[in-house]
Every structure is written in C-alpha cells, then in structure tokens.
FIRO-176146 format. One record per residue (C-alpha): residue number from 1; residue in three letters; chain; x, y, z. Coordinates in Angstrom, 2 decimals, padded with zeros to 5 digits, always signed. Layout:
BEGIN
[atom NUM; 'ALA'; 'A'; [X; Y; Z]]
...
END
This chain:
BEGIN
[atom 1; 'UNK'; 'A'; [-072.06; +036.17; +071.01]]
[atom 2; 'UNK'; 'A'; [-072.90; +033.53; +068.39]]
[atom 3; 'UNK'; 'A'; [-076.27; +031.82; +068.38]]
[atom 4; 'UNK'; 'A'; [-076.66; +028.15; +067.42]]
[atom 5; 'UNK'; 'A'; [-079.72; +026.01; +066.78]]
[atom 6; 'UNK'; 'A'; [-079.23; +022.29; +067.39]]
[atom 7; 'UNK'; 'A'; [-081.89; +019.89; +066.13]]
[atom 8; 'UNK'; 'A'; [-081.92; +016.55; +067.89]]
[atom 9; 'UNK'; 'A'; [-080.64; +018.18; +071.08]]
[atom 10; 'UNK'; 'A'; [-081.83; +015.27; +073.23]]
[atom 11; 'UNK'; 'A'; [-079.69; +012.69; +071.43]]
[atom 12; 'UNK'; 'A'; [-076.13; +011.58; +072.05]]
[atom 13; 'UNK'; 'A'; [-074.52; +013.97; +069.55]]
[atom 14; 'UNK'; 'A'; [-076.86; +016.85; +070.34]]
[atom 15; 'UNK'; 'A'; [-076.03; +016.81; +074.03]]
[atom 16; 'UNK'; 'A'; [-072.26; +016.61; +073.48]]
[atom 17; 'UNK'; 'A'; [-072.42; +019.39; +070.89]]
[atom 18; 'UNK'; 'A'; [-074.50; +021.65; +073.12]]
[atom 19; 'UNK'; 'A'; [-071.92; +021.26; +075.89]]
[atom 20; 'UNK'; 'A'; [-069.13; +022.19; +073.49]]
[atom 21; 'UNK'; 'A'; [-070.96; +025.24; +072.15]]
[atom 22; 'UNK'; 'A'; [-071.79; +026.47; +075.66]]
[atom 23; 'UNK'; 'A'; [-068.11; +026.17; +076.59]]
[atom 24; 'UNK'; 'A'; [-067.30; +028.36; +073.59]]
[atom 25; 'UNK'; 'A'; [-069.74; +031.04; +074.71]]
[atom 26; 'UNK'; 'A'; [-072.61; +030.37; +072.30]]
[atom 27; 'UNK'; 'A'; [-076.26; +030.97; +073.05]]
[atom 28; 'UNK'; 'A'; [-077.66; +027.51; +072.32]]
[atom 29; 'UNK'; 'A'; [-081.20; +026.76; +071.18]]
[atom 30; 'UNK'; 'A'; [-082.36; +023.15; +071.15]]
[atom 31; 'UNK'; 'A'; [-085.06; +021.92; +068.80]]
[atom 32; 'UNK'; 'A'; [-086.94; +018.88; +070.13]]
[atom 33; 'UNK'; 'A'; [-090.33; +017.27; +070.52]]
[atom 34; 'UNK'; 'A'; [-091.99; +017.95; +073.86]]
[atom 35; 'UNK'; 'A'; [-092.22; +014.27; +074.75]]
[atom 36; 'UNK'; 'A'; [-088.51; +013.83; +074.05]]
[atom 37; 'UNK'; 'A'; [-087.47; +016.79; +076.18]]
[atom 38; 'UNK'; 'A'; [-089.71; +016.07; +079.16]]
[atom 39; 'UNK'; 'A'; [-088.84; +012.37; +079.13]]
[atom 40; 'UNK'; 'A'; [-085.45; +010.93; +080.07]]
[atom 41; 'UNK'; 'A'; [-082.86; +012.29; +077.64]]
[atom 42; 'UNK'; 'A'; [-079.15; +013.08; +077.26]]
[atom 43; 'UNK'; 'A'; [-079.56; +016.84; +077.56]]
[atom 44; 'UNK'; 'A'; [-081.59; +016.97; +080.78]]
[atom 45; 'UNK'; 'A'; [-078.58; +018.27; +082.69]]
[atom 46; 'UNK'; 'A'; [-078.47; +021.31; +080.37]]
[atom 47; 'UNK'; 'A'; [-081.84; +022.61; +081.52]]
[atom 48; 'UNK'; 'A'; [-081.43; +026.27; +082.37]]
[atom 49; 'UNK'; 'A'; [-078.33; +026.60; +080.19]]
[atom 50; 'UNK'; 'A'; [-080.04; +026.31; +076.81]]
[atom 51; 'UNK'; 'A'; [-083.18; +027.69; +075.20]]
[atom 52; 'UNK'; 'A'; [-085.77; +025.18; +073.97]]
[atom 53; 'UNK'; 'A'; [-087.87; +025.45; +070.83]]
[atom 54; 'UNK'; 'A'; [-090.41; +022.67; +070.55]]
[atom 55; 'UNK'; 'A'; [-091.42; +021.07; +067.29]]
[atom 56; 'UNK'; 'A'; [-091.16; +018.10; +064.97]]
[atom 57; 'UNK'; 'A'; [-088.68; +017.62; +062.11]]
[atom 58; 'UNK'; 'A'; [-091.52; +016.20; +060.08]]
[atom 59; 'UNK'; 'A'; [-093.33; +019.55; +060.14]]
[atom 60; 'UNK'; 'A'; [-092.02; +022.33; +057.93]]
[atom 61; 'UNK'; 'A'; [-093.84; +025.04; +059.90]]
[atom 62; 'UNK'; 'A'; [-092.19; +023.89; +063.14]]
[atom 63; 'UNK'; 'A'; [-088.76; +024.10; +061.53]]
[atom 64; 'UNK'; 'A'; [-089.41; +027.58; +060.11]]
[atom 65; 'UNK'; 'A'; [-090.68; +028.83; +063.47]]
[atom 66; 'UNK'; 'A'; [-087.60; +027.46; +065.23]]
[atom 67; 'UNK'; 'A'; [-085.31; +029.36; +062.87]]
[atom 68; 'UNK'; 'A'; [-087.32; +032.57; +063.16]]
[atom 69; 'UNK'; 'A'; [-087.36; +032.35; +066.96]]
[atom 70; 'UNK'; 'A'; [-083.69; +031.47; +067.46]]
[atom 71; 'UNK'; 'A'; [-082.19; +033.67; +064.70]]
[atom 72; 'UNK'; 'A'; [-079.14; +031.39; +064.55]]
[atom 73; 'UNK'; 'A'; [-075.70; +032.08; +063.11]]
[atom 74; 'UNK'; 'A'; [-075.17; +028.31; +062.90]]
[atom 75; 'UNK'; 'A'; [-077.55; +025.37; +062.59]]
[atom 76; 'UNK'; 'A'; [-076.54; +021.80; +063.37]]
[atom 77; 'UNK'; 'A'; [-079.07; +019.39; +061.90]]
[atom 78; 'UNK'; 'A'; [-078.69; +016.26; +064.01]]
[atom 79; 'UNK'; 'A'; [-082.36; +015.25; +064.24]]
[atom 80; 'UNK'; 'A'; [-082.86; +011.83; +062.76]]
[atom 81; 'UNK'; 'A'; [-084.45; +008.42; +062.94]]
[atom 82; 'UNK'; 'A'; [-080.95; +007.23; +063.76]]
[atom 83; 'UNK'; 'A'; [-081.17; +003.44; +063.81]]
[atom 84; 'UNK'; 'A'; [-080.22; +001.82; +060.46]]
[atom 85; 'UNK'; 'A'; [-081.48; -001.62; +061.53]]
[atom 86; 'UNK'; 'A'; [-084.84; -000.21; +062.68]]
[atom 87; 'UNK'; 'A'; [-085.28; +001.75; +059.45]]
[atom 88; 'UNK'; 'A'; [-086.48; -001.46; +057.77]]
[atom 89; 'UNK'; 'A'; [-089.53; -001.49; +060.05]]
[atom 90; 'UNK'; 'A'; [-089.93; +002.31; +060.05]]
[atom 91; 'UNK'; 'A'; [-089.07; +003.22; +056.46]]
[atom 92; 'UNK'; 'A'; [-091.80; +005.90; +055.98]]
[atom 93; 'UNK'; 'A'; [-090.89; +007.66; +059.25]]
[atom 94; 'UNK'; 'A'; [-087.20; +007.49; +058.34]]
[atom 95; 'UNK'; 'A'; [-087.93; +009.16; +055.00]]
[atom 96; 'UNK'; 'A'; [-090.07; +011.90; +056.57]]
[atom 97; 'UNK'; 'A'; [-087.54; +012.87; +059.26]]
[atom 98; 'UNK'; 'A'; [-084.18; +012.18; +057.61]]
[atom 99; 'UNK'; 'A'; [-084.98; +013.29; +054.06]]
[atom 100; 'UNK'; 'A'; [-088.05; +015.54; +053.95]]
[atom 101; 'UNK'; 'A'; [-087.22; +017.21; +057.27]]
[atom 102; 'UNK'; 'A'; [-083.80; +018.08; +055.92]]
[atom 103; 'UNK'; 'A'; [-085.07; +019.68; +052.72]]
[atom 104; 'UNK'; 'A'; [-087.64; +021.66; +054.71]]
[atom 105; 'UNK'; 'A'; [-084.85; +022.97; +056.91]]
[atom 106; 'UNK'; 'A'; [-082.80; +024.02; +053.86]]
[atom 107; 'UNK'; 'A'; [-085.85; +025.79; +052.41]]
[atom 108; 'UNK'; 'A'; [-086.47; +027.65; +055.66]]
[atom 109; 'UNK'; 'A'; [-082.84; +028.76; +055.78]]
[atom 110; 'UNK'; 'A'; [-082.94; +029.88; +052.15]]
[atom 111; 'UNK'; 'A'; [-085.99; +032.06; +052.72]]
[atom 112; 'UNK'; 'A'; [-085.45; +033.45; +056.22]]
[atom 113; 'UNK'; 'A'; [-081.79; +033.04; +057.22]]
[atom 114; 'UNK'; 'A'; [-079.67; +032.73; +054.05]]
[atom 115; 'UNK'; 'A'; [-076.39; +033.79; +055.72]]
[atom 116; 'UNK'; 'A'; [-076.69; +031.14; +058.43]]
[atom 117; 'UNK'; 'A'; [-074.12; +028.33; +058.30]]
[atom 118; 'UNK'; 'A'; [-075.59; +024.81; +058.35]]
[atom 119; 'UNK'; 'A'; [-074.10; +021.49; +059.37]]
[atom 120; 'UNK'; 'A'; [-075.87; +018.47; +057.89]]
[atom 121; 'UNK'; 'A'; [-075.34; +015.10; +059.58]]
[atom 122; 'UNK'; 'A'; [-074.59; +012.57; +056.86]]
[atom 123; 'UNK'; 'A'; [-073.52; +009.01; +057.59]]
[atom 124; 'UNK'; 'A'; [-070.98; +006.38; +056.60]]
[atom 125; 'UNK'; 'A'; [-073.99; +004.08; +056.10]]
[atom 126; 'UNK'; 'A'; [-074.41; +005.87; +052.75]]
[atom 127; 'UNK'; 'A'; [-071.40; +003.93; +051.41]]
[atom 128; 'UNK'; 'A'; [-073.34; +000.71; +052.02]]
[atom 129; 'UNK'; 'A'; [-072.08; -002.18; +049.94]]
[atom 130; 'UNK'; 'A'; [-068.62; -000.75; +049.43]]
[atom 131; 'UNK'; 'A'; [-066.11; -002.12; +046.94]]
[atom 132; 'UNK'; 'A'; [-063.15; +000.03; +048.00]]
[atom 133; 'UNK'; 'A'; [-061.70; +000.66; +051.43]]
[atom 134; 'UNK'; 'A'; [-061.09; +003.01; +053.13]]
[atom 135; 'UNK'; 'A'; [-063.80; +005.48; +052.10]]
[atom 136; 'UNK'; 'A'; [-063.30; +009.20; +051.55]]
[atom 137; 'UNK'; 'A'; [-065.41; +012.13; +050.33]]
[atom 138; 'UNK'; 'A'; [-065.27; +010.87; +046.71]]
[atom 139; 'UNK'; 'A'; [-066.19; +007.22; +047.33]]
[atom 140; 'UNK'; 'A'; [-069.40; +006.26; +045.43]]
[atom 141; 'UNK'; 'A'; [-072.54; +005.93; +047.55]]
[atom 142; 'UNK'; 'A'; [-074.41; +002.61; +047.58]]
[atom 143; 'UNK'; 'A'; [-077.06; +002.42; +050.34]]
[atom 144; 'UNK'; 'A'; [-077.92; -000.93; +051.92]]
[atom 145; 'UNK'; 'A'; [-080.89; +000.16; +054.09]]
[atom 146; 'UNK'; 'A'; [-083.70; +002.77; +054.15]]
[atom 147; 'UNK'; 'A'; [-081.80; +004.90; +056.69]]
[atom 148; 'UNK'; 'A'; [-078.83; +005.22; +054.32]]
[atom 149; 'UNK'; 'A'; [-081.06; +006.00; +051.34]]
[atom 150; 'UNK'; 'A'; [-082.79; +008.82; +053.24]]
[atom 151; 'UNK'; 'A'; [-079.43; +010.17; +054.39]]
[atom 152; 'UNK'; 'A'; [-078.19; +010.24; +050.79]]
[atom 153; 'UNK'; 'A'; [-081.13; +012.43; +049.81]]
[atom 154; 'UNK'; 'A'; [-080.26; +014.97; +052.51]]
[atom 155; 'UNK'; 'A'; [-076.57; +014.77; +051.65]]
[atom 156; 'UNK'; 'A'; [-077.12; +015.40; +047.93]]
[atom 157; 'UNK'; 'A'; [-079.66; +018.16; +048.52]]
[atom 158; 'UNK'; 'A'; [-077.14; +019.91; +050.76]]
[atom 159; 'UNK'; 'A'; [-074.72; +019.95; +047.84]]
[atom 160; 'UNK'; 'A'; [-077.43; +021.12; +045.42]]
[atom 161; 'UNK'; 'A'; [-078.57; +023.97; +047.69]]
[atom 162; 'UNK'; 'A'; [-074.95; +024.93; +048.31]]
[atom 163; 'UNK'; 'A'; [-074.18; +025.15; +044.62]]
[atom 164; 'UNK'; 'A'; [-077.53; +026.51; +043.40]]
[atom 165; 'UNK'; 'A'; [-078.30; +029.11; +046.08]]
[atom 166; 'UNK'; 'A'; [-074.89; +029.83; +047.56]]
[atom 167; 'UNK'; 'A'; [-075.91; +028.58; +051.00]]
[atom 168; 'UNK'; 'A'; [-073.22; +027.59; +053.48]]
[atom 169; 'UNK'; 'A'; [-074.00; +023.91; +054.11]]
[atom 170; 'UNK'; 'A'; [-071.35; +021.40; +055.12]]
[atom 171; 'UNK'; 'A'; [-071.92; +017.64; +055.22]]
[atom 172; 'UNK'; 'A'; [-070.27; +015.64; +057.96]]
[atom 173; 'UNK'; 'A'; [-069.98; +012.02; +056.81]]
[atom 174; 'UNK'; 'A'; [-069.62; +010.52; +060.26]]
[atom 175; 'UNK'; 'A'; [-068.52; +006.95; +060.78]]
[atom 176; 'UNK'; 'A'; [-069.72; +004.99; +063.81]]
[atom 177; 'UNK'; 'A'; [-069.32; +007.10; +066.94]]
[atom 178; 'UNK'; 'A'; [-070.39; +005.84; +070.32]]
[atom 179; 'UNK'; 'A'; [-070.45; +006.82; +073.98]]
[atom 180; 'UNK'; 'A'; [-072.05; +006.05; +077.31]]
[atom 181; 'UNK'; 'A'; [-074.98; +008.21; +076.10]]
[atom 182; 'UNK'; 'A'; [-075.97; +005.83; +073.30]]
[atom 183; 'UNK'; 'A'; [-079.47; +004.31; +073.68]]
[atom 184; 'UNK'; 'A'; [-079.45; +000.67; +074.68]]
[atom 185; 'UNK'; 'A'; [-080.66; -000.62; +071.30]]
[atom 186; 'UNK'; 'A'; [-077.36; +000.36; +069.62]]
[atom 187; 'UNK'; 'A'; [-074.95; -002.52; +069.06]]
[atom 188; 'UNK'; 'A'; [-072.01; -001.17; +071.04]]
[atom 189; 'UNK'; 'A'; [-074.24; -000.33; +073.98]]
[atom 190; 'UNK'; 'A'; [-075.71; -003.83; +073.95]]
[atom 191; 'UNK'; 'A'; [-072.22; -005.28; +074.21]]
[atom 192; 'UNK'; 'A'; [-071.32; -002.89; +077.05]]
[atom 193; 'UNK'; 'A'; [-074.59; -003.84; +078.76]]
[atom 194; 'UNK'; 'A'; [-073.89; -007.55; +078.34]]
[atom 195; 'UNK'; 'A'; [-070.44; -007.15; +079.90]]
[atom 196; 'UNK'; 'A'; [-071.94; -005.15; +082.77]]
[atom 197; 'UNK'; 'A'; [-074.50; -007.90; +083.41]]
[atom 198; 'UNK'; 'A'; [-071.68; -010.45; +083.51]]
[atom 199; 'UNK'; 'A'; [-069.74; -008.30; +085.98]]
[atom 200; 'UNK'; 'A'; [-072.78; -008.02; +088.27]]
[atom 201; 'UNK'; 'A'; [-073.85; -011.65; +087.96]]
[atom 202; 'UNK'; 'A'; [-077.10; -010.85; +086.12]]
[atom 203; 'UNK'; 'A'; [-078.11; -013.88; +084.05]]
[atom 204; 'UNK'; 'A'; [-081.49; -012.54; +082.89]]
[atom 205; 'UNK'; 'A'; [-081.45; -008.82; +082.21]]
[atom 206; 'UNK'; 'A'; [-084.34; -006.46; +082.99]]
[atom 207; 'UNK'; 'A'; [-083.97; -004.75; +079.59]]
[atom 208; 'UNK'; 'A'; [-085.16; -006.26; +076.30]]
[atom 209; 'UNK'; 'A'; [-083.93; -006.11; +072.72]]
[atom 210; 'UNK'; 'A'; [-085.78; -005.18; +069.53]]
[atom 211; 'UNK'; 'A'; [-087.50; -008.57; +069.23]]
[atom 212; 'UNK'; 'A'; [-088.84; -008.34; +072.78]]
[atom 213; 'UNK'; 'A'; [-086.62; -010.80; +074.64]]
[atom 214; 'UNK'; 'A'; [-084.11; -010.12; +077.40]]
[atom 215; 'UNK'; 'A'; [-080.87; -008.66; +076.04]]
[atom 216; 'UNK'; 'A'; [-079.03; -011.10; +078.30]]
[atom 217; 'UNK'; 'A'; [-080.84; -014.40; +078.79]]
[atom 218; 'UNK'; 'A'; [-079.46; -017.35; +080.76]]
[atom 219; 'UNK'; 'A'; [-076.14; -015.52; +080.92]]
[atom 220; 'UNK'; 'A'; [-075.86; -015.10; +077.13]]
[atom 221; 'UNK'; 'A'; [-075.89; -011.89; +075.09]]
[atom 222; 'UNK'; 'A'; [-077.66; -012.35; +071.75]]
[atom 223; 'UNK'; 'A'; [-076.28; -010.35; +068.80]]
[atom 224; 'UNK'; 'A'; [-076.76; -010.49; +065.05]]
[atom 225; 'UNK'; 'A'; [-073.93; -010.97; +062.58]]
[atom 226; 'UNK'; 'A'; [-070.71; -011.43; +064.57]]
[atom 227; 'UNK'; 'A'; [-068.53; -011.08; +061.45]]
[atom 228; 'UNK'; 'A'; [-069.03; -007.35; +060.88]]
[atom 229; 'UNK'; 'A'; [-066.25; -004.79; +061.28]]
[atom 230; 'UNK'; 'A'; [-066.56; -001.04; +061.79]]
[atom 231; 'UNK'; 'A'; [-064.59; +002.14; +062.38]]
[atom 232; 'UNK'; 'A'; [-065.74; +003.03; +065.90]]
[atom 233; 'UNK'; 'A'; [-064.88; +006.38; +067.53]]
[atom 234; 'UNK'; 'A'; [-065.98; +008.52; +070.47]]
[atom 235; 'UNK'; 'A'; [-068.94; +010.87; +069.97]]
[atom 236; 'UNK'; 'A'; [-067.44; +013.54; +072.21]]
[atom 237; 'UNK'; 'A'; [-064.54; +013.83; +069.76]]
[atom 238; 'UNK'; 'A'; [-066.75; +013.86; +066.67]]
[atom 239; 'UNK'; 'A'; [-068.84; +016.89; +067.68]]
[atom 240; 'UNK'; 'A'; [-065.63; +018.92; +067.69]]
[atom 241; 'UNK'; 'A'; [-065.32; +018.19; +063.97]]
[atom 242; 'UNK'; 'A'; [-068.89; +019.40; +063.41]]
[atom 243; 'UNK'; 'A'; [-068.06; +022.76; +064.94]]
[atom 244; 'UNK'; 'A'; [-064.79; +023.08; +063.02]]
[atom 245; 'UNK'; 'A'; [-066.61; +022.54; +059.70]]
[atom 246; 'UNK'; 'A'; [-068.68; +025.69; +060.20]]
[atom 247; 'UNK'; 'A'; [-065.63; +027.80; +061.07]]
[atom 248; 'UNK'; 'A'; [-064.04; +027.37; +057.62]]
[atom 249; 'UNK'; 'A'; [-064.09; +030.07; +054.93]]
[atom 250; 'UNK'; 'A'; [-065.93; +027.75; +052.55]]
[atom 251; 'UNK'; 'A'; [-068.40; +024.88; +053.14]]
[atom 252; 'UNK'; 'A'; [-067.59; +021.35; +052.08]]
[atom 253; 'UNK'; 'A'; [-067.98; +017.65; +052.78]]
[atom 254; 'UNK'; 'A'; [-065.82; +015.87; +055.35]]
[atom 255; 'UNK'; 'A'; [-065.39; +012.22; +056.31]]
[atom 256; 'UNK'; 'A'; [-065.02; +011.92; +060.08]]
[atom 257; 'UNK'; 'A'; [-063.70; +008.69; +061.57]]
[atom 258; 'UNK'; 'A'; [-060.70; +007.15; +063.29]]
[atom 259; 'UNK'; 'A'; [-059.27; +005.37; +060.24]]
[atom 260; 'UNK'; 'A'; [-058.99; +002.18; +062.32]]
[atom 261; 'UNK'; 'A'; [-061.07; -000.94; +061.77]]
[atom 262; 'UNK'; 'A'; [-062.29; -003.19; +064.59]]
[atom 263; 'UNK'; 'A'; [-064.38; -006.34; +064.38]]
[atom 264; 'UNK'; 'A'; [-067.48; -007.00; +066.47]]
[atom 265; 'UNK'; 'A'; [-065.62; -009.95; +067.98]]
[atom 266; 'UNK'; 'A'; [-062.83; -007.57; +069.03]]
[atom 267; 'UNK'; 'A'; [-065.40; -005.23; +070.55]]
[atom 268; 'UNK'; 'A'; [-066.87; -008.11; +072.55]]
[atom 269; 'UNK'; 'A'; [-063.42; -009.27; +073.63]]
[atom 270; 'UNK'; 'A'; [-062.48; -005.79; +074.87]]
[atom 271; 'UNK'; 'A'; [-065.76; -005.27; +076.74]]
[atom 272; 'UNK'; 'A'; [-065.87; -008.64; +078.49]]
[atom 273; 'UNK'; 'A'; [-062.14; -008.73; +079.22]]
[atom 274; 'UNK'; 'A'; [-062.49; -005.39; +081.02]]
[atom 275; 'UNK'; 'A'; [-064.62; -007.17; +083.65]]
[atom 276; 'UNK'; 'A'; [-062.65; -010.43; +083.65]]
[atom 277; 'UNK'; 'A'; [-064.72; -012.64; +081.32]]
[atom 278; 'UNK'; 'A'; [-064.16; -014.54; +078.06]]
[atom 279; 'UNK'; 'A'; [-066.67; -013.17; +075.57]]
[atom 280; 'UNK'; 'A'; [-066.85; -016.49; +073.72]]
[atom 281; 'UNK'; 'A'; [-068.60; -018.00; +076.72]]
[atom 282; 'UNK'; 'A'; [-071.11; -015.15; +076.95]]
[atom 283; 'UNK'; 'A'; [-072.10; -014.10; +073.39]]
[atom 284; 'UNK'; 'A'; [-074.23; -015.93; +070.81]]
[atom 285; 'UNK'; 'A'; [-075.42; -015.05; +067.30]]
[atom 286; 'UNK'; 'A'; [-079.19; -014.83; +066.67]]
[atom 287; 'UNK'; 'A'; [-080.34; -014.78; +063.04]]
[atom 288; 'UNK'; 'A'; [-083.47; -012.83; +064.11]]
[atom 289; 'UNK'; 'A'; [-081.22; -009.85; +064.89]]
[atom 290; 'UNK'; 'A'; [-079.45; -009.71; +061.51]]
[atom 291; 'UNK'; 'A'; [-080.28; -007.11; +058.85]]
[atom 292; 'UNK'; 'A'; [-081.97; -008.14; +055.57]]
[atom 293; 'UNK'; 'A'; [-078.99; -006.59; +053.73]]
[atom 294; 'UNK'; 'A'; [-075.75; -006.01; +055.60]]
[atom 295; 'UNK'; 'A'; [-073.61; -002.89; +055.14]]
[atom 296; 'UNK'; 'A'; [-070.08; -003.64; +053.91]]
[atom 297; 'UNK'; 'A'; [-066.75; -002.93; +055.59]]
[atom 298; 'UNK'; 'A'; [-066.83; +000.73; +056.59]]
[atom 299; 'UNK'; 'A'; [-063.44; +002.32; +057.24]]
[atom 300; 'UNK'; 'A'; [-062.85; +006.07; +057.19]]
[atom 301; 'UNK'; 'A'; [-060.12; +007.92; +055.38]]
[atom 302; 'UNK'; 'A'; [-060.16; +011.16; +057.44]]
[atom 303; 'UNK'; 'A'; [-057.23; +012.77; +055.61]]
[atom 304; 'UNK'; 'A'; [-059.22; +015.83; +054.54]]
[atom 305; 'UNK'; 'A'; [-060.53; +016.44; +058.07]]
[atom 306; 'UNK'; 'A'; [-057.01; +016.19; +059.45]]
[atom 307; 'UNK'; 'A'; [-055.44; +018.47; +056.84]]
[atom 308; 'UNK'; 'A'; [-058.22; +021.07; +056.45]]
[atom 309; 'UNK'; 'A'; [-059.88; +021.10; +059.86]]
[atom 310; 'UNK'; 'A'; [-056.89; +020.07; +061.95]]
[atom 311; 'UNK'; 'A'; [-059.11; +017.42; +063.55]]
[atom 312; 'UNK'; 'A'; [-057.93; +014.14; +065.06]]
[atom 313; 'UNK'; 'A'; [-059.74; +011.85; +067.55]]
[atom 314; 'UNK'; 'A'; [-058.48; +011.71; +071.13]]
[atom 315; 'UNK'; 'A'; [-060.29; +008.75; +072.76]]
[atom 316; 'UNK'; 'A'; [-059.09; +005.38; +071.42]]
[atom 317; 'UNK'; 'A'; [-061.14; +002.22; +070.92]]
[atom 318; 'UNK'; 'A'; [-060.19; +000.45; +074.15]]
[atom 319; 'UNK'; 'A'; [-060.85; +003.53; +076.29]]
[atom 320; 'UNK'; 'A'; [-064.22; +004.06; +074.59]]
[atom 321; 'UNK'; 'A'; [-065.46; +000.52; +075.21]]
[atom 322; 'UNK'; 'A'; [-064.23; +000.43; +078.81]]
[atom 323; 'UNK'; 'A'; [-065.94; +003.78; +079.47]]
[atom 324; 'UNK'; 'A'; [-069.23; +002.40; +078.14]]
[atom 325; 'UNK'; 'A'; [-069.00; -000.79; +080.22]]
[atom 326; 'UNK'; 'A'; [-068.26; +001.22; +083.35]]
[atom 327; 'UNK'; 'A'; [-071.27; +003.44; +082.71]]
[atom 328; 'UNK'; 'A'; [-073.56; +000.43; +082.22]]
[atom 329; 'UNK'; 'A'; [-072.37; -001.13; +085.47]]
[atom 330; 'UNK'; 'A'; [-073.18; +002.12; +087.30]]
[atom 331; 'UNK'; 'A'; [-076.59; +002.28; +085.60]]
[atom 332; 'UNK'; 'A'; [-077.51; -001.27; +086.56]]
[atom 333; 'UNK'; 'A'; [-076.28; -000.81; +090.14]]
[atom 334; 'UNK'; 'A'; [-078.41; +002.31; +090.47]]
[atom 335; 'UNK'; 'A'; [-081.41; +000.47; +089.08]]
[atom 336; 'UNK'; 'A'; [-081.01; -002.29; +091.66]]
[atom 337; 'UNK'; 'A'; [-080.80; +000.29; +094.48]]
[atom 338; 'UNK'; 'A'; [-084.00; +001.98; +093.30]]
[atom 339; 'UNK'; 'A'; [-085.86; -001.32; +093.05]]
[atom 340; 'UNK'; 'A'; [-084.71; -002.37; +096.51]]
[atom 341; 'UNK'; 'A'; [-085.63; +000.96; +098.11]]
END
C-alpha cells in the first residue's frame, strides 16, 4: 500500500486530492497547522480516514519531521499562501511559505527520502504579463505579483533539484481551478455568493470582502476589474492530473487547464442567470478591489497533459459555476436557520 504526504490538506485541492488517494487505497498523511485543522476546513469530513502530522511550512524542522514520520512514497506539496491579490499585503509571508518552505521540503527529501516522488504546485500566475497565448510548458515566465514570484522560485528549484540530484519532482502548472470548496475571498466564489444572495433576496450580505465592507451591499456585488479573462476549470478534475504526474516513468512539468477562455463578465452572466437575474443590474466595479498590476490573459495549452498523462477535464464551465452557486445558496440558507434557532 502506497503512502502519501499531502501538505495543505485543509485547502480545496488538498481535500479533493486526499479523497482521490484514499479511493486508490493509499495511506494518506496530511500536513497542517493545528489551528487550520481544528478550525473549519475542507478536510474535516476525512477525520479518521487520514493521519495528521502537525507543523508549519515556514519551519524546516516541521517539514523534516513530517517526512520522517510519514515515510511517504509520494509527496504532494500544496501548502501555500494561495491568494495572488493578498500577496501584495502579505509579501514576506508569501515568500516564506511558497518559496522557502518549498526549498526546505526539497532539502528534507534529498537527505531523508531521496526515492520519494514529489509533486510541486506551480501556478499559471507565473506567466504574468504574457505576450503569447495560449501558454504551455515553454512559455517564458513574467510574474505580475509577489505570489507569482514566489511560485517561480519553487518551480525553478524543483527543476534544479531534479537535474542536479536526480530527485523525482514534477511541477504542475495549474491554471485557475475552482469549486464549492473555495474560500469566500476568491473571485469565483464571490460571484457565486453574490448570485446566491440575489436568489435569496439578501441585499446586505453578512460576509465581508477584503476591504471590510459587505460583499453584497444594497443588492450590488462589488468586484475589481471586470475586463479580465481566465481559463477556469474544476478542482476535482485537476487533482487527478497531480496524481497522474507521479505515476510516470520520468518527472516533468505539465500545464493543466481546460484550454478555454472565459471573461469575468461571462462568469457573472452564468452565475446570475442560473438564479434568474441579469448580472448587469447586480454587479459593479470597485477600483479599491483591483490589483496594483494585473495578470495578463491566461489560457492553457494542455496538449502535453493530454498526450502524456491522458488527462482531460470532465466538468465544464457552466456546470462548475452552477455547482458553486447552488452550494452558496445552501450555505446561506443553513446560516439563516442557525441564526433563527
């Protein structure tokens, strides 16, 4: 029976991946901070099915202990300060977790578990201010925020350790992947939340955005730049690609995305139309929510993943957004029931 260590087990990707690995018969170890595990998180329902190793990705000793305790055949490094927009305000923390934490993990593997296979979570944000579209594994990297810069360090060090020490490390360059498990401060989840508020007649939402005001205020959802476009896929599909990468004879880098571009306006239209509303009457742009430097048009070319891994996404854009809106409606309805009880 294979053993896997998943950092960032409490996040969206970590919880989906843990479910997949358990289905495949793995013994799964999750690496997480105590406050993350004992608070509300995406992997709570897996309690009793996985083993927990507590620690912090900013601490090299914690990482080494986790590897020694779990003795993994595979490591999936998903732990991250995962919000590109917030990385402007939390640049030092983003560097410590996303860059230094990654190199400390590689060092621990090199010294104590050199035959272990490692998946490193890279990001399409690394392409930043792109000049060519779509992007593949050979597209030049040009970061537009601290999150992307830190991810590039981890991505390049994975390649260096792979080539210098013969370690099996594969980089997954994942484009935007969403689900009903995304935290509320992510863009797609905000839109799903706004549509859910419209469906339930909530004009002033109980939840607030990153600048401290209601996400929906006076019936309006405030977003940043409405002109952006992204390649949005379903996280449950993407974790399958992570697993496939570590089953190959040789490690490598793989772009994972749908290869289909959708605008933020299209996302809003799909979400609000699913509950019978015109998004143009419900969404406004707020300059306070825009990034200092905006990432360019990110569109995946997943040819290599399709040809080498045999991977293709299953959940399309419309189904993804409708699933997220439905989940937000259920969440808000449950919240109202609790408050009324």
